N, CA and C of each residue as an Amber inpcrd file, in Angstrom:
protein
   477
   6.2410000  -9.3970000 -15.2270000   6.0340000  -8.8550000 -14.1270000
   5.6810000  -9.6850000 -13.0990000   4.9650000 -11.0720000 -13.6370000
   4.7710000 -12.0470000 -12.5950000   6.2480000 -12.4660000 -11.7480000
   7.4490000 -12.3360000 -12.0550000   8.1070000 -12.5750000 -11.0560000
   8.5080000 -11.5620000  -9.9720000   7.9020000 -10.3720000 -10.0180000
   7.6760000  -9.4890000  -9.2480000   6.9860000 -10.0060000  -7.3400000
   5.8180000 -10.7780000  -8.4560000   4.5490000 -11.2790000  -7.5550000
   4.8100000 -12.7790000  -6.2970000   5.3590000 -12.6820000  -5.4890000
   5.8090000 -13.7490000  -4.7260000   5.1510000 -14.1860000  -3.8110000
   5.2570000 -15.2570000  -3.3280000   4.8220000 -15.7420000  -2.1870000
   4.9690000 -15.7200000  -1.2020000   4.9800000 -16.2550000   0.2430000
   5.6120000 -15.7590000   1.1120000   6.5260000 -16.1770000   1.0760000
   6.8540000 -17.6070000   0.8150000   8.0530000 -17.9830000   0.9030000
   9.0850000 -17.9170000  -0.1680000   8.7480000 -17.3670000  -1.1030000
   9.4420000 -17.0200000  -2.0440000  10.1530000 -15.5690000  -1.6930000
   9.0670000 -14.9120000  -0.7920000   9.5810000 -13.1850000  -0.0210000
  10.6820000 -13.0400000   0.6210000  10.4060000 -14.8890000   1.3420000
  11.7250000 -14.8240000   2.5450000  13.1760000 -15.0120000   1.7420000
  13.0880000 -15.6730000   0.9470000  13.8420000 -16.3500000   0.5300000
  14.7330000 -14.9830000  -0.6800000  13.6500000 -14.1930000  -0.6820000
  14.0260000 -12.9800000  -2.0160000  15.1410000 -11.7570000  -0.8210000
  14.4470000 -11.8940000   0.6850000  14.8900000 -10.8830000   1.7000000
  16.0820000 -11.5400000   2.2230000  16.3800000 -12.7190000   2.1160000
  17.6770000 -13.0960000   2.6310000  18.4170000 -12.8010000   1.7190000
  18.3080000 -13.1160000   0.2380000  19.1020000 -12.5170000  -0.9050000
  19.8620000 -11.0720000  -0.7770000  18.9800000 -10.7450000  -0.5710000
  19.0720000  -8.8720000  -0.3960000  19.9670000  -9.0650000   0.7670000
  19.7350000  -9.2700000   2.0050000  20.2680000  -9.2470000   3.4440000
  22.1970000  -9.5500000   3.1520000  21.9480000 -10.5250000   2.1850000
  23.0630000 -11.1820000   1.8350000  23.8360000 -10.3660000   1.3880000
  23.6190000 -10.0480000   0.2720000  24.0630000  -8.6900000  -0.7550000
  23.8400000  -7.1520000  -0.3440000  23.8640000  -7.4510000   1.0330000
  23.7050000  -6.0500000   2.0890000  23.4060000  -4.6960000   1.4290000
  22.0430000  -5.1170000   0.8600000  20.9040000  -4.4940000  -0.0230000
  20.0700000  -4.1480000   1.1130000  19.0850000  -3.2500000   1.3300000
  18.3890000  -2.2820000   1.7390000  16.9920000  -2.8220000   1.5300000
  16.0430000  -3.2890000   2.3500000  14.7370000  -3.6700000   2.1100000
  13.8860000  -3.2320000   2.9410000  13.0300000  -2.3920000   2.4950000
  12.1870000  -1.4880000   2.6940000  10.3520000  -2.4680000   2.5860000
   9.7950000  -1.9050000   3.4890000   8.6600000  -3.0080000   3.6500000
   7.2650000  -1.9630000   3.8100000   6.3590000  -2.3900000   3.1730000
   5.0030000  -1.4520000   3.5140000   3.4620000  -2.3860000   3.3040000
   2.7000000  -2.1310000   3.7760000   1.7430000  -3.0300000   3.1270000
   0.1170000  -2.1530000   3.6250000  -1.0860000  -2.6780000   2.9710000
  -2.1360000  -2.5070000   3.1610000  -2.8580000  -2.9360000   2.1480000
  -4.1080000  -2.4120000   2.0630000  -5.1540000  -2.6270000   1.1400000
  -4.8720000  -2.5830000  -0.9180000  -4.2940000  -1.3870000  -0.7870000
  -4.6110000  -0.6530000  -2.4930000  -5.1780000  -1.3730000  -3.1830000
  -6.5770000  -1.5190000  -3.0190000  -7.7650000  -1.3010000  -3.6300000
  -7.4780000  -0.9360000  -5.0810000  -8.1610000   0.4140000  -4.9690000
  -7.8410000   1.3000000  -6.3240000  -6.8070000   2.4140000  -6.1330000
  -5.8360000   1.8740000  -6.9000000  -4.5940000   2.7510000  -6.9290000
  -5.0540000   4.2560000  -7.4990000  -4.3640000   4.8200000  -6.8870000
  -4.9740000   6.8310000  -7.1220000  -3.6350000   7.1730000  -6.6180000
  -3.2730000   8.4480000  -7.1900000  -2.4420000   9.4210000  -6.5700000
  -1.4080000   9.4860000  -5.3130000  -2.0750000   9.0270000  -4.3600000
  -1.4970000   8.7520000  -2.9480000  -0.7520000   7.6100000  -2.8820000
  -1.5950000   6.7010000  -3.8720000  -0.5150000   5.3880000  -3.2940000
   0.8570000   5.7260000  -3.9860000   0.3310000   6.4120000  -5.6350000
   1.7800000   6.2950000  -6.7990000   3.1600000   6.9500000  -5.5860000
   2.3460000   8.2850000  -4.9990000   3.7730000   9.1960000  -4.4330000
   4.0160000   8.5570000  -2.6570000   3.4880000   7.7040000  -2.6580000
   3.7100000   7.0340000  -0.8440000   4.6220000   5.8680000  -1.4900000
   4.3640000   5.2900000  -2.3180000   5.1780000   3.9520000  -2.9700000
   6.0400000   4.2420000  -3.5450000   6.4750000   5.4090000  -4.1360000
   8.0130000   6.4230000  -5.0150000   8.4660000   7.1000000  -3.4770000
   7.8680000   7.6040000  -2.4470000   9.1180000   7.8190000  -0.9490000
   9.2660000   6.6060000  -0.1480000   8.6270000   5.6890000  -0.2860000
   9.0240000   3.9990000   0.4410000   9.8700000   3.7570000  -0.4880000
  10.1540000   3.4610000  -1.5150000  11.2530000   2.7810000  -2.0380000
  12.5690000   3.8770000  -2.3310000  12.3510000   4.8140000  -2.2440000
  13.7080000   5.6650000  -1.5290000  14.3040000   5.1330000  -0.3720000
  13.6770000   4.5330000   0.3450000  13.8590000   4.5330000   1.3950000
  15.1120000   2.9120000   1.5880000  14.6920000   2.3270000   0.3120000
  15.2850000   1.1570000   0.7600000  16.3730000   0.8960000  -1.0300000
  16.9440000  -0.4180000  -0.8360000  17.4730000  -0.5440000  -2.5010000
  16.2710000  -1.4880000  -3.0670000  15.0980000  -2.2270000  -1.8840000
  14.3090000  -2.5880000  -3.0560000  12.7420000  -2.2410000  -2.4550000
  11.4740000  -2.8010000  -2.1840000  10.7700000  -2.3450000  -1.9920000
   9.6810000  -3.9380000  -2.0980000   8.9910000  -4.1060000  -0.9510000
   8.1730000  -5.6260000  -0.6730000   7.0860000  -4.5660000   0.0380000
   5.7340000  -4.4750000  -0.8780000   4.3400000  -4.6280000  -0.6310000
   3.6340000  -5.4410000  -0.7100000   3.1100000  -5.8350000   0.8780000
   2.5940000  -6.9250000   1.2270000   1.0670000  -6.5990000   1.0700000
  -0.3400000  -7.5690000   0.5710000  -0.8900000  -6.6100000  -0.0400000
  -2.3410000  -7.3850000   1.3870000  -3.2750000  -6.9690000   1.4730000
  -4.2630000  -7.7870000   2.1490000  -5.1540000  -8.4170000   1.4580000
  -5.6460000  -9.8310000   1.3080000  -6.2030000 -10.8790000   1.0610000
  -7.6010000 -10.0070000   0.7430000  -8.0630000 -10.9140000  -0.3470000
  -9.4070000 -10.4270000  -0.6140000 -10.7420000 -10.7120000   1.0400000
 -10.2040000 -11.8730000   1.2250000 -10.9810000 -12.0820000   2.3980000
 -10.7460000 -10.9610000   4.0050000  -9.7990000 -10.6910000   3.8450000
  -9.1120000  -9.8210000   4.6220000  -9.7040000  -8.2930000   4.3920000
  -9.1590000  -7.9000000   3.5610000 -10.4360000  -6.1410000   3.1100000
 -11.6320000  -6.3880000   3.5400000 -12.2740000  -7.5550000   2.9060000
 -13.8190000  -7.5120000   3.3200000 -13.7440000  -7.3790000   5.0230000
 -13.2190000  -7.7010000   5.6470000 -12.7560000  -8.1870000   7.0400000
 -13.1440000  -6.5080000   7.3550000 -12.0630000  -5.6630000   7.1620000
 -11.3470000  -4.5840000   7.2640000 -12.1700000  -3.8040000   6.7430000
 -12.7840000  -3.3520000   5.6780000 -13.3950000  -2.6980000   4.9740000
 -14.9210000  -2.3860000   4.4890000 -15.4420000  -3.8430000   5.1850000
 -16.7970000  -4.1710000   4.6940000 -17.0990000  -4.4840000   3.5850000
 -18.6020000  -4.9450000   3.3370000 -19.1640000  -5.5510000   2.1750000
 -18.8780000  -4.1890000   1.4060000 -18.7920000  -4.6730000  -0.1700000
 -18.7610000  -4.0630000  -1.2980000 -16.7290000  -3.7560000  -1.1420000
 -16.3590000  -4.5710000  -1.0060000 -14.4190000  -4.4450000  -0.7900000
 -13.6680000  -5.1690000  -0.4000000 -12.9170000  -5.8160000  -1.3510000
 -12.2450000  -4.8370000  -2.2740000 -13.1430000  -4.7020000  -3.9890000
 -12.5710000  -3.5550000  -4.3780000 -13.4610000  -3.4860000  -5.2650000
 -12.2790000  -3.9760000  -6.7840000 -11.3430000  -4.0800000  -6.4750000
 -10.6300000  -4.7990000  -7.0200000  -9.8970000  -6.3400000  -6.4320000
  -9.7100000  -7.3960000  -7.2810000  -9.4960000  -9.1610000  -6.3930000
  -8.2000000  -8.6220000  -6.2780000  -7.9490000  -9.4580000  -5.4530000
  -6.2330000  -9.3100000  -5.0030000  -4.8610000  -9.6120000  -6.3850000
  -5.4780000 -10.5010000  -7.0000000  -4.7870000 -10.5350000  -8.4530000
  -4.2170000  -9.5220000  -8.9840000  -5.3010000  -9.0480000  -9.0780000
  -5.6830000  -7.5360000 -10.5020000  -4.6170000  -6.7370000  -9.2480000
  -5.1000000  -6.1860000  -8.2030000  -4.1500000  -5.4800000  -7.2010000
  -2.8220000  -5.4450000  -7.3280000  -2.3030000  -6.9430000  -6.7260000
  -0.9780000  -7.4180000  -7.1610000  -0.3800000  -6.9510000  -8.4030000
  -1.2740000  -7.2970000  -9.7630000  -0.4950000  -7.5290000 -10.5590000
  -0.5760000  -5.4840000 -11.2030000  -0.8230000  -4.9690000 -10.7680000
  -0.9420000  -3.1500000 -10.7720000   0.0010000  -2.7500000  -9.8980000
  -0.1210000  -3.1370000  -8.8660000   0.8590000  -2.5610000  -8.0770000
   2.6000000  -3.1400000  -8.6200000   2.4080000  -4.6370000  -9.1700000
   3.9820000  -4.9140000  -9.6960000   4.2030000  -3.9360000 -10.7070000
   3.5730000  -3.9440000 -11.5000000   3.5920000  -3.0960000 -12.7900000
   4.0140000  -1.4500000 -12.3640000   4.2270000  -1.0210000 -11.3170000
   4.8550000  -0.0010000 -11.2460000   6.1840000  -0.0850000 -10.8020000
   7.3750000   1.2820000 -11.0290000   8.5860000   0.9760000 -11.2960000
   9.1310000   1.2070000  -9.9570000   8.5320000   1.6550000  -8.8910000
   8.7110000   1.6180000  -7.7590000   9.0610000   0.7810000  -6.5600000
   7.9890000  -0.5180000  -7.2630000   7.6340000  -1.9060000  -6.2000000
   8.5070000  -2.9770000  -6.9970000   9.1810000  -3.3380000  -6.0070000
  10.1760000  -4.5880000  -6.5970000   9.1740000  -5.9010000  -6.3160000
   8.5550000  -5.6960000  -5.2070000   8.0610000  -6.8780000  -4.9630000
   6.5190000  -6.8350000  -4.7460000   5.7790000  -7.8330000  -4.8410000
   4.4870000  -7.9830000  -4.3130000   3.8350000  -9.4970000  -3.6330000
   3.8190000  -9.5580000  -2.2780000   3.1650000 -10.5020000  -1.8920000
   1.7000000  -9.9950000  -1.2770000   0.9900000 -11.5250000  -1.1950000
  -0.5730000 -11.2090000  -0.8100000  -0.3380000 -11.8540000   0.6940000
  -1.3250000 -11.3880000   2.0600000  -1.0530000 -12.1350000   3.0420000
  -2.7050000 -11.9070000   3.6750000  -2.9240000 -13.0280000   4.3710000
  -4.4590000 -13.4390000   4.4510000  -4.9030000 -12.5830000   6.1850000
  -3.7950000 -12.6090000   6.9220000  -4.2020000 -12.3110000   8.3910000
  -5.0770000 -10.2710000   8.3090000  -5.6530000  -9.9810000   9.3430000
  -5.7100000  -8.6770000   9.2220000  -4.8080000  -7.7800000   9.2860000
  -3.6960000  -8.7260000  10.5780000  -2.2640000  -7.4650000  10.5310000
  -1.3960000  -8.2280000  10.5100000  -0.4620000  -7.2970000   9.6950000
   0.7780000  -7.9020000   8.5920000   1.9060000  -8.0040000   9.5150000
   1.8770000  -8.3750000  10.9970000   2.6930000  -8.1990000  12.2420000
   3.5410000  -9.5150000  11.6740000   3.0610000 -11.0770000  11.4010000
   4.1340000 -12.2390000  11.3620000   4.6680000 -12.0550000  10.4610000
   4.4510000 -11.6230000   8.9330000   4.8540000 -11.5010000   7.8250000
   6.1330000 -10.5080000   8.1300000   5.9160000  -9.2560000   8.8250000
   6.7150000  -8.6140000   9.1290000   8.4250000  -8.8590000   9.7490000
   7.2480000  -9.7830000  10.7510000   8.3900000 -10.7600000  11.8790000
   9.3890000 -11.4030000  11.3040000   8.6670000 -12.0980000  10.1990000
   9.5060000 -13.3180000   9.2470000  10.1840000 -12.3080000   8.5250000
  10.4570000 -11.0610000   8.1860000  10.9930000 -10.5190000   6.2880000
  12.2190000  -9.7130000   7.3140000  11.4320000  -9.0860000   8.7550000
  12.4460000  -8.3640000   9.1890000  13.4530000  -7.3650000   8.2110000
  12.4950000  -6.2530000   7.8310000  12.9480000  -5.8670000   6.7680000
  13.6990000  -4.3400000   7.2370000  14.4150000  -3.6240000   6.6650000
  15.6110000  -2.5860000   7.1790000  14.6170000  -1.2170000   7.6260000
  13.5720000  -1.5060000   6.9750000  12.6560000  -0.0560000   7.0200000
  11.2510000  -0.5360000   6.8670000   9.9960000  -0.4350000   7.7240000
   9.2070000  -0.4120000   7.6740000   8.1330000   0.9960000   7.3370000
   7.4800000   0.9630000   6.5820000   6.7610000   1.9990000   6.2900000
   5.5960000   2.5010000   5.9120000   5.0050000   3.4150000   6.9940000
   3.3550000   3.1910000   6.7110000   2.9140000   4.4960000   6.2470000
   1.4470000   4.7360000   6.4240000   1.3950000   6.4180000   5.8200000
   1.6450000   7.0380000   6.9620000   1.4510000   8.3040000   6.8930000
   1.2190000   9.2750000   8.0380000   0.3890000   9.1130000   8.8020000
  -0.8370000   8.5680000   8.3850000  -2.2050000   8.3790000   9.1090000
  -1.7540000   7.3300000  10.2730000  -0.7020000   6.8410000  10.3110000
  -0.6350000   6.2420000  11.3490000   0.1610000   7.1010000  12.3860000
  -0.2090000   7.0170000  14.2380000   0.7210000   7.2810000  14.4760000
   1.9300000   5.8110000  14.6700000   3.2450000   6.3120000  14.6960000
   4.5280000   4.9380000  15.3250000   3.8360000   4.3580000  16.2780000
   2.9180000   4.4030000  17.5780000   2.7440000   3.0600000  18.1990000
   1.4670000   2.1730000  17.5740000   0.9110000   2.8080000  16.3990000
  -0.2720000   2.1360000  16.0080000   0.4280000   1.2240000  14.7460000
   2.1220000   1.2000000  14.2570000   2.1730000   0.6600000  13.1990000
   2.7150000  -0.7300000  14.0160000   1.8670000  -2.1610000  13.2210000
   1.8770000  -3.1790000  13.4650000   3.5450000  -3.7500000  12.7970000
   4.0780000  -4.0640000  13.7380000   5.3770000  -5.1660000  13.4800000
   6.8220000  -4.0210000  13.8930000   6.3040000  -2.7800000  14.0970000
   7.6850000  -1.2000000  14.4660000   7.9450000  -2.2780000  15.7200000
   8.1640000  -3.0690000  16.6350000   8.4700000  -3.6330000  17.7390000
   9.2170000  -4.7760000  17.5880000   9.1260000  -5.1540000  16.6280000
   9.8120000  -6.1300000  15.7290000  11.1080000  -5.7150000  14.8840000
  10.8050000  -4.6870000  14.2890000  11.6860000  -4.3560000  13.1250000
  12.7020000  -3.2330000  14.1010000  12.5420000  -2.4480000  14.8120000
  13.1320000  -1.7230000  16.0220000  13.7520000  -2.3060000  16.6280000
  13.5870000  -3.6990000  17.0770000  14.3930000  -4.9150000  17.5720000
  15.5290000  -5.6440000  17.6310000  15.2510000  -5.6070000  15.7730000
  16.2620000  -6.2040000  14.8800000  17.2690000  -4.9330000  14.4700000
  16.8370000  -3.8160000  14.4960000  18.0000000  -2.8760000  14.2560000
  17.4670000  -1.7190000  13.3720000  16.0070000  -2.3640000  12.7810000
  15.4990000  -1.4480000  11.7800000  14.4900000  -0.5270000  12.0300000
  14.4960000   0.2930000  11.3720000  13.3540000   2.0370000  11.6640000
  12.3780000   1.8410000  11.4050000  11.9270000   2.8900000  11.5830000
   9.9750000   2.2570000  11.1040000   9.5420000   3.9780000  10.6610000
   8.9450000   4.3730000   9.7450000   8.8950000   5.3050000   8.8980000
   7.5850000   5.7160000   8.8230000   7.0090000   7.0020000   9.0950000
   5.5870000   7.0090000   8.5270000   5.4880000   8.2950000   7.5380000
   5.5430000   7.9830000   6.5650000   5.5510000   9.1180000   5.4750000
   4.1500000   9.8830000   5.3190000   4.1960000  11.3880000   5.0180000
   3.3480000  12.1980000   5.0520000   2.0340000  11.8160000   4.1370000
   0.4880000  12.0520000   4.4690000  -0.5200000  11.3740000   4.2850000
  -1.0470000  12.1200000   2.9930000  -1.3560000  11.9870000   1.5570000
  -1.7920000  12.7540000   0.9960000  -3.2260000  13.1090000   0.8850000
  -3.7780000  14.4080000   1.4730000  -4.7210000  14.6120000   1.5330000
  -5.7610000  14.9310000   0.4860000  -7.2270000  14.0550000   0.9580000
  -8.0570000  13.8890000  -0.0220000  -8.0960000  12.7320000  -1.3440000
  -6.6860000  11.9650000  -0.5110000  -6.3660000  10.5410000  -1.7020000
  -6.4630000   9.7990000  -1.0230000  -7.8960000   8.7460000  -1.1530000
  -7.9310000   7.6330000  -0.3950000  -9.3300000   6.6230000  -1.0810000
  -8.7720000   5.7920000  -0.8190000  -9.3420000   4.4240000  -1.6220000
 -11.1840000   4.6900000  -1.2080000 -10.9150000   4.7280000   0.2420000
 -12.6730000   4.5020000   0.5520000 -13.5060000   6.5480000   0.0350000
 -12.5540000   7.3240000   0.0430000 -13.3760000   8.4910000  -0.8670000
 -13.5670000   8.4220000  -2.2020000 -12.7490000   7.4140000  -2.8710000
 -12.8420000   7.5730000  -4.2580000 -14.0800000   6.4500000  -4.5840000
 -14.3530000   5.6100000  -3.4530000 -15.3430000   4.6280000  -4.0530000
 -16.5010000   5.4140000  -3.3530000 -17.1080000   5.9280000  -2.8070000
 -17.4500000   7.2080000  -2.1980000 -17.9690000   8.3610000  -3.6680000
 -17.0810000   8.7850000  -3.9710000 -16.7680000   9.2130000  -5.1790000
 -17.5620000   8.7970000  -6.5680000 -17.5710000   7.5710000  -6.7010000
 -17.9840000   6.8600000  -7.7320000 -19.0480000   6.5560000  -7.5430000
 -19.7130000   6.3710000  -6.5030000 -21.4030000   5.7240000  -5.8390000
 -22.4160000   7.2240000  -5.8910000 -21.3630000   8.6010000  -6.2550000
 -22.2350000   9.6260000  -6.3940000 -22.4460000  10.3540000  -4.8380000
 -21.4740000   9.8630000  -4.5520000 -21.1470000  10.7750000  -2.5720000
 -20.6360000  12.1710000  -2.8880000 -19.7700000  12.5370000  -3.6580000
 -19.2600000  13.7160000  -3.5410000 -18.6960000  13.8140000  -4.9060000
 -17.9350000  14.9940000  -5.0020000 -17.6900000  15.8700000  -5.9060000
 -17.8210000  15.7120000  -7.0110000
């Protein structure tokens, strides 16, 4: 499984190999803090859009800045390992910036995938991917399946 968790440099090498082989790369990113059914369905659909799927996860520092105190619930190494265990996920990498734009511009995936809770103009890296001939896809959002809602339920705030 460790071979599925890549440094950003190694992810760029894998991307170059896939391109040389004529294989399509799908890319998505997010915190993926507590894996739930919405994530699993989303990643399965994202994988269908390419021959391989790279999932870039926010570092612990970036998650704290994006989501606030108490997050992430799971450290980045564990989040990467859980994602790498999924059949739909080809590779996982961690990025420390708040936006994945630099990593996306470096990898230039054939398909950039985000959840339907993002409008196309809000998707970081969209311009770079489209300019390189790739496409951007927003997959339907699974209602009621969010890590924030799950954390609130665990803390006694619902359901």
